[in-house]
C-alpha positions as CSV (number, residue, x, y, z in Angstrom):
1,X,28.6,21.5,-22.0
2,X,30.7,18.9,-21.5
3,X,31.7,20.9,-18.2
4,X,29.1,20.9,-17.1
5,X,28.1,17.0,-17.5
6,X,31.3,15.8,-16.1
7,X,30.6,18.4,-13.2
8,X,26.6,16.7,-12.9
9,X,29.1,13.3,-13.4
10,X,31.2,13.7,-10.4
11,X,28.6,15.2,-7.9
12,X,26.1,12.3,-8.3
13,X,29.6,9.3,-8.1
14,X,30.3,11.6,-5.0
15,X,27.1,11.2,-3.6
16,X,26.0,8.1,-4.1
17,X,28.2,6.3,-1.5
18,X,27.0,8.5,1.5
19,X,23.9,7.5,0.1
20,X,24.7,4.4,1.3
21,X,26.7,4.4,4.4
22,X,23.3,7.0,5.2
23,X,21.0,3.9,4.3
24,X,23.2,1.6,6.2
25,X,22.7,3.6,9.0
26,X,19.2,4.0,9.3
27,X,19.0,-0.2,9.1
28,X,21.6,-0.2,11.9
29,X,19.9,2.2,14.1
30,X,16.5,0.0,14.1
31,X,18.0,-2.7,13.8
32,X,20.0,-2.0,17.7
33,X,16.2,-0.4,18.5
34,X,15.0,-3.4,18.8
35,X,16.8,-5.1,21.1
36,X,15.9,-2.5,23.4
37,X,13.8,-4.9,26.0
38,X,11.7,-2.3,27.3
39,X,10.1,-1.0,23.8
40,X,7.0,-0.3,24.1
41,X,4.7,-2.7,21.9
42,X,3.9,-0.4,19.2
43,X,6.5,1.3,19.3
44,X,8.5,-1.8,18.1
45,X,5.4,-2.8,15.8
46,X,5.7,1.8,14.2
47,X,9.8,0.2,14.1
48,X,9.4,-2.7,12.5
49,X,8.0,-1.0,9.7
50,X,10.1,1.2,9.3
51,X,12.8,-1.0,9.5
52,X,11.2,-2.8,6.7
53,X,10.4,-0.3,4.7
54,X,14.8,0.6,4.9
55,X,15.7,-3.0,3.9
56,X,13.1,-2.6,0.6
57,X,15.2,-2.7,-1.9
58,X,18.6,-4.0,-0.9
59,X,17.2,-7.4,1.0
60,X,13.1,-7.4,-0.5
61,X,12.2,-11.1,1.0
62,X,13.6,-10.4,4.5
63,X,11.5,-6.5,4.7
64,X,8.1,-8.3,4.1
65,X,8.8,-10.9,6.5
66,X,9.6,-8.5,9.3
67,X,6.6,-6.4,8.6
68,X,4.7,-9.2,8.6
69,X,5.9,-10.3,12.3
70,X,5.1,-6.8,13.3
71,X,1.4,-7.2,11.7
72,X,1.4,-10.6,14.1
73,X,2.5,-8.5,16.8
74,X,-0.3,-6.0,16.5
75,X,-2.9,-9.1,17.5
76,X,-1.2,-8.7,21.4
77,X,-2.0,-4.9,21.1
78,X,-5.1,-3.7,24.0
79,X,-5.4,-0.3,22.8
80,X,-6.3,1.1,19.3
81,X,-4.4,-1.9,17.1
82,X,-5.8,-0.4,14.0
83,X,-4.0,1.9,14.0
84,X,-0.6,0.0,13.9
85,X,-2.0,-2.4,11.3
86,X,-2.8,0.3,8.9
87,X,1.1,1.4,9.0
88,X,1.9,-2.0,8.3
89,X,-0.4,-2.5,5.7
90,X,1.1,0.9,4.3
91,X,4.2,0.0,4.6
92,X,3.3,-3.7,2.7
93,X,2.1,-1.1,0.0
94,X,5.1,-0.3,-1.0
95,X,7.1,-3.9,0.3
96,X,4.7,-6.1,-2.5
97,X,5.1,-3.4,-5.3
98,X,8.8,-3.6,-4.7
99,X,8.3,-7.8,-5.0
100,X,6.3,-7.5,-8.5
101,X,3.3,-8.5,-6.6
102,X,0.8,-5.8,-7.4
103,X,-2.0,-8.1,-6.0
104,X,-0.4,-8.2,-2.7
105,X,0.1,-4.6,-3.1
106,X,-3.1,-3.4,-3.9
107,X,-4.9,-5.7,-1.4
108,X,-2.4,-4.1,1.4
109,X,-3.7,-0.5,0.0
110,X,-7.0,-2.0,0.7
111,X,-6.1,-3.1,3.8
112,X,-4.5,0.0,5.2
113,X,-7.6,1.9,4.5
114,X,-9.9,-0.9,6.6
115,X,-7.9,-0.8,9.3
116,X,-7.9,3.2,9.0
117,X,-11.1,3.4,9.3
118,X,-10.9,2.3,12.8
119,X,-8.8,4.5,14.3
120,X,-8.4,8.1,15.5
121,X,-4.9,9.2,14.3
122,X,-5.1,11.6,11.2
123,X,-1.5,11.0,10.4
124,X,-2.3,7.3,9.8
125,X,-4.8,8.0,8.3
126,X,-3.0,10.6,5.9
127,X,-0.4,7.5,5.1
128,X,-3.1,4.8,4.6
129,X,-4.5,7.4,1.8
130,X,-1.5,8.3,0.6
131,X,-0.9,4.9,0.0
132,X,-4.1,4.1,-1.9
133,X,-3.6,7.0,-4.4
134,X,-0.3,5.9,-4.9
135,X,-1.2,2.4,-6.3
136,X,-3.8,3.9,-8.4
137,X,-1.4,6.7,-9.7
138,X,1.4,3.8,-10.9
139,X,-1.6,1.7,-12.0
140,X,-3.0,3.8,-14.7
141,X,-5.8,5.6,-12.7
142,X,-4.8,9.4,-12.3
143,X,-7.3,10.6,-12.2
144,X,-9.1,8.0,-8.9
145,X,-5.4,9.4,-7.7
146,X,-5.2,12.6,-7.6
147,X,-8.6,11.9,-5.4
148,X,-7.2,9.6,-3.0
149,X,-4.0,11.9,-2.3
150,X,-6.4,15.5,-1.6
151,X,-7.9,13.4,1.2
152,X,-4.7,12.3,2.5
153,X,-4.0,15.8,2.4
154,X,-6.6,17.0,4.8
155,X,-5.9,13.8,7.0
156,X,-2.6,14.9,7.1
157,X,-2.9,19.1,7.8
158,X,-2.0,20.3,11.4
159,X,-0.3,16.8,12.1
160,X,3.3,18.1,11.8
161,X,4.1,14.9,9.0
162,X,6.3,16.7,6.5
163,X,8.2,14.2,5.6
164,X,4.6,12.6,4.1
165,X,3.5,15.5,3.0
166,X,6.2,16.1,1.3
167,X,5.5,12.9,-0.7
168,X,1.6,13.6,-1.6
169,X,2.6,16.6,-3.0
170,X,5.6,15.5,-5.5
171,X,2.5,12.6,-7.0
172,X,0.2,14.9,-6.7
173,X,3.0,17.7,-8.9
174,X,3.7,15.0,-11.3
175,X,-0.5,14.1,-11.8
176,X,-1.2,17.5,-13.1
177,X,2.4,17.2,-14.8
178,X,1.3,14.2,-16.7
179,X,-1.5,16.1,-17.9
180,X,-0.1,18.9,-18.5
181,X,-1.6,21.4,-16.5
182,X,1.0,24.0,-15.5
183,X,-0.6,25.9,-12.9
184,X,-1.0,23.0,-10.9
185,X,2.2,21.1,-11.3
186,X,4.1,24.4,-10.1
187,X,1.9,24.6,-7.0
188,X,2.5,21.5,-5.5
189,X,5.8,20.7,-6.7
190,X,6.7,24.0,-4.4
191,X,4.6,22.5,-1.3
192,X,6.3,19.3,-2.2
193,X,9.5,21.7,-1.8
194,X,8.6,23.4,1.4
195,X,7.2,20.6,3.6
196,X,10.7,18.6,2.8
197,X,11.9,21.7,3.9
198,X,10.0,21.7,6.8
199,X,11.0,17.8,7.4
200,X,14.6,17.9,7.3
201,X,14.8,14.3,5.1
202,X,17.0,14.3,2.7
203,X,15.2,11.5,0.9
204,X,12.2,14.3,0.8
205,X,14.4,17.3,-0.5
206,X,16.0,14.5,-3.5
207,X,12.2,14.5,-4.7
208,X,11.4,17.8,-3.9
209,X,14.1,19.7,-6.5
210,X,13.1,16.5,-8.7
211,X,9.5,17.7,-8.6
212,X,10.1,21.4,-9.0
213,X,13.3,19.8,-12.1
214,X,10.6,18.0,-13.5
215,X,8.2,21.3,-13.7
216,X,10.9,23.5,-15.2
217,X,11.3,20.7,-17.9
218,X,7.4,20.8,-18.9
219,X,7.5,24.4,-19.2
220,X,10.2,23.8,-21.4
221,X,8.5,21.7,-23.6
222,X,5.3,23.5,-24.1
223,X,6.5,27.1,-24.0
224,X,5.8,28.3,-27.9
225,X,8.1,28.8,-30.4
């Protein structure tokens, strides 16, 4: 047991520096992309939103400022501004939460949904519904969150947005797990892992394996003696 604990500790300590390096690489790449003068307005707004999210933990105030500036840029768009506004508001949901302002996080979620209704982009709709469900989940509305997550999946289906699908499956698995619905927890944890592999994203894979671990823990806890 001690040997296993030491190995686990070594793996954690070994991986942390690389995760920090990876996060900084993403931030630097997005920042460099914004230096391009020929970057189309829509891509600039999307990149700003992604940059804001990458800074959410390390530089929250600046992340919010970047997202708010992205919203201002949306006003200059002639074609489908609602698509970009919804995406930025979806990002702001998480940023406001990290900044401990749940009222503004709720308003951002409502804004994401409002603009999602005004675009035909199913991927953007799915992201907005995912963030709405996430807010419902963390504020003690699991049944409402479940319905919202399922709606998000309907929009995301066929868009190849595997990273977001994986996120939704992860929280759905946790939602069912919290109510000891083991068959559905297993179903969505497995779908989370499947789409995480399709996405190729390290963060998704970490969450997916966490979701599977939580399922097996739940099985162990509720196994008959």
